[in-house]
C-alpha positions in Angstrom: 340.3 -52.6 -0.9 341.5 -51.1 -3.7 339.0 -47.4 -4.9 337.8 -49.2 -8.0 336.1 -52.0 -6.2 334.8 -50.7 -3.8 333.1 -48.5 -5.6 332.1 -51.7 -7.5 330.9 -52.7 -4.8 328.9 -49.8 -4.3 327.0 -50.1 -7.5 326.5 -53.2 -6.8 324.5 -52.6 -3.5 322.8 -49.3 -4.7 321.2 -51.3 -8.0 320.1 -53.5 -5.3 318.1 -51.7 -3.2 317.2 -49.8 -6.1 315.3 -53.2 -7.2 314.1 -54.0 -3.5 312.7 -51.9 -3.4 310.5 -52.0 -6.7 309.5 -55.4 -6.1 308.4 -54.0 -2.6 306.2 -51.1 -4.9 304.9 -54.1 -6.7 303.7 -56.0 -3.6 302.0 -53.1 -2.2 300.5 -52.3 -5.0 298.9 -55.6 -5.5 298.1 -55.6 -1.9 294.1 -56.0 -1.1 292.9 -53.1 0.7 291.1 -54.7 3.6 294.2 -56.9 4.3 294.7 -56.8 7.9 291.9 -55.0 8.7 289.7 -56.6 11.7 286.4 -57.6 10.3 283.4 -55.8 11.9 282.0 -58.1 14.4 277.7 -57.2 14.8 275.8 -58.1 17.9 274.2 -62.0 18.7 276.5 -65.1 18.1 276.5 -66.2 14.5 277.2 -69.3 12.9 281.5 -69.7 11.4 282.6 -68.9 7.9 284.3 -71.4 5.0 287.4 -69.2 4.7 286.0 -68.6 1.3 283.2 -67.1 2.6 282.8 -62.9 1.1 281.5 -61.3 4.5 279.7 -58.5 1.4 277.9 -60.3 -0.4 277.9 -57.5 -2.7 281.9 -57.0 -2.6 283.4 -57.0 -6.2 285.2 -60.7 -6.6 288.7 -60.7 -5.4 290.0 -61.7 -8.3 288.1 -60.4 -11.4 290.1 -58.7 -12.8 291.1 -54.8 -12.3 290.1 -51.5 -14.5 286.6 -50.4 -15.3 284.4 -53.9 -16.4 281.4 -56.0 -15.7 281.7 -58.8 -13.7 279.3 -62.1 -13.0 279.8 -64.3 -10.6 278.2 -67.5 -11.5 277.5 -69.3 -8.0 276.2 -66.0 -6.6 274.3 -65.0 -9.5 275.1 -61.5 -9.2 276.6 -58.6 -11.6 278.7 -55.7 -10.5 279.6 -52.8 -13.1 282.5 -51.4 -11.8 284.2 -48.4 -12.6 288.4 -47.9 -13.8 288.6 -47.5 -9.7 287.9 -50.9 -8.3 284.7 -49.7 -7.2 281.2 -50.9 -8.0 278.9 -48.5 -9.7 275.9 -51.3 -8.9 275.4 -54.1 -8.2 272.3 -56.7 -8.5 271.4 -59.8 -8.6 270.0 -62.5 -12.3 268.8 -65.1 -12.9 271.0 -67.2 -14.7 269.5 -69.2 -18.7 270.2 -72.6 -18.5 273.7 -72.9 -20.4 276.6 -71.0 -18.6 279.6 -69.7 -20.2 283.1 -70.5 -18.5 284.5 -68.9 -16.0 287.3 -66.2 -17.6 287.9 -62.9 -19.6 285.4 -61.9 -22.3 284.5 -58.8 -24.1 280.6 -57.2 -25.4 280.4 -58.6 -29.2 277.3 -57.4 -30.2 274.0 -55.4 -28.3 270.9 -54.8 -29.7 267.5 -52.4 -28.5 265.0 -55.0 -28.5 264.7 -58.6 -29.0 262.6 -61.7 -28.2 264.7 -64.1 -26.9 265.1 -68.1 -27.1 262.7 -68.6 -25.0 259.9 -66.7 -27.0 259.9 -63.2 -23.8 260.5 -59.7 -26.2 263.2 -58.5 -24.0 265.3 -55.7 -24.4 268.8 -53.8 -23.5 270.6 -57.4 -24.8 273.9 -57.1 -24.0 275.9 -60.9 -25.4 279.4 -61.7 -24.8 280.2 -65.0 -25.8 278.2 -68.5 -26.5 278.6 -72.0 -26.2 277.9 -74.4 -27.8 276.0 -72.2 -30.7 274.4 -70.7 -27.4 274.7 -67.1 -27.7 274.9 -66.1 -23.7 274.4 -62.1 -22.8 272.6 -59.8 -19.9 268.9 -58.6 -20.9 265.6 -57.7 -19.6 262.1 -58.4 -20.1 259.6 -55.7 -21.8 257.2 -57.0 -18.5 260.3 -56.9 -16.3 259.7 -60.9 -15.3 262.8 -63.0 -14.4 261.3 -66.5 -14.2 263.7 -69.4 -13.9 263.4 -70.7 -16.9 263.1 -74.1 -18.7 265.5 -76.3 -17.9 264.8 -78.8 -20.9 265.3 -75.3 -22.8 268.2 -74.1 -23.4 269.2 -70.3 -23.0 272.2 -68.2 -22.6 270.2 -64.8 -21.7 271.1 -64.0 -18.2 267.7 -61.7 -16.6 268.6 -58.7 -15.4 265.3 -56.5 -14.1 264.6 -53.4 -16.1 266.2 -51.0 -14.5 269.5 -53.3 -13.9 269.1 -53.6 -17.7 269.2 -49.7 -18.3 271.9 -49.6 -16.4 274.0 -52.8 -17.8 273.1 -50.6 -21.1 274.7 -47.6 -20.7 277.6 -48.8 -19.0 278.8 -51.9 -20.9 279.1 -50.8 -24.6 281.0 -52.6 -27.0 284.6 -54.4 -26.6 283.2 -53.1 -23.1 285.5 -55.9 -20.3 283.4 -58.9 -19.2 284.9 -61.3 -16.3 282.4 -64.2 -15.5 284.2 -65.5 -12.3 283.3 -69.6 -10.5 
């Protein structure tokens, strides 16, 4: 082999090693923190879990994006206010309206300090992020701190939270804040 071809082969080898190193870094950066860790076992017997069932109901859903965001789970009726680090600042249960948004990524579009909800209840700290068939969808807290199930005969998009959680949402979810809705 001549010197010029061995230099060419060495260059190609170095480029291939660099490309593999870059791809390995990308793959390792996207690995969940808990991959390979053994789940903690609780004493006593428990029913077997399905693969989709999470072991920690307060853990941020895996497929909810990255960065600072509000995550709303339709199946769990739960919200997470997630810091830029990916760690939840707070998580809490909510009472959804009768109209659900489609899973996807949205942004806070408007906010109101206090108004009357579509159900006639005075509400505060309203954080809106989408609409479905003309029904506005957003988070709010009833001034009387109630979170009753909505009347199924009415179309409401209010996702009710306690007043304390409404205060936390109000402080966190400013205009343009990302809202991720997961199934």
